[in-house]
N, C-alpha and C positions, 0 to 999 in steps of 0.2 A: 680518709677524708682529710684534706688539707684545710687548715684554718686560714681565714683571711684576716689581714691586718686592717684596722681602721686607719683612714687618713688622719694625720695629726690634728687637723681642724675638728674632725668629729670627736676625737679623744678629748680635746679641750672642752668642747661643748658638753660632753657627758660629765666631765669633772666639775664644770661650773654648775650644771643642773643638780648634781649630787650635793654640792656644797650649799646651794640655795635651798634644797629640800631639808638638809640638816639644820640650817638656820630657822626655817619655818617650823620644823618639829620642836626645836628648843622653845619657841614662843608658844606653840600649842600646848606644851607641857605646863604652861602657867594656868591652864584650866583643868579642873577635875574631869574625870571621865563623864560624869553626869552633865557637867556644863558643856563639854564638847558635843555630847549627843543632843542636848537641847539646842545648841547653836546650829548644828547640822540640820536638825528638824526645821528650825525657823528659816534657814536659808533655802531649804527645799520648798517649804510652803510659800515663801515669797516669790520664788522663781525669778529672782533678780529685780523684783518690783516691790518697793517698800509699801505701796498702797495695798498690797495683798495681805498685809499684817495689821493686827490691831495696834493701837497706841502702846499698850503694855508690851507687846511682842517687839515693837521697834525699840522701846527702852531697854528690853532685855538684850537685844543685839548690841546696842551702844555700850551697855555695861560690860558685856563679854568681850567686845572688841577692845575696850579700854584695858582689860586684863591681859590681852594679847600683846599690848605695847607695839602696835603696828608702825608707829613712827620710828621707834627704835629698830624694828625689823628692817624698815626701809633704809635707814642709815647704815646698818650692817650689811645689807644686801647690795647696796649701790656699787661698792668697789668690786665685788664679785661679778656682778652683772656687766660691768664695764668691759670685762675681758671678752665678752661676746661681740663687741663692736669691732668692725673691721678697722685696721690700721690705715691711716691716711698718709700719703707721701707728701 
């Protein structure tokens, strides 16, 4: 069985995706396993709608999101994600 080679563009996309996942994982490591499980449970319960959570649960999400340092993650991810944009002539 012959192996097929990925086009260069696909290889770049995979490398960028891997790098973004690695960055996200570094920030997720700021939470304890219990905090991660709690955050996941709250996100599932909310189904993307904050109104599905109690006021305390919304405060918990804000507190945990603060520990994730999402703004810093965005700053670090921006140069990596830019590599996905097509080059203009």
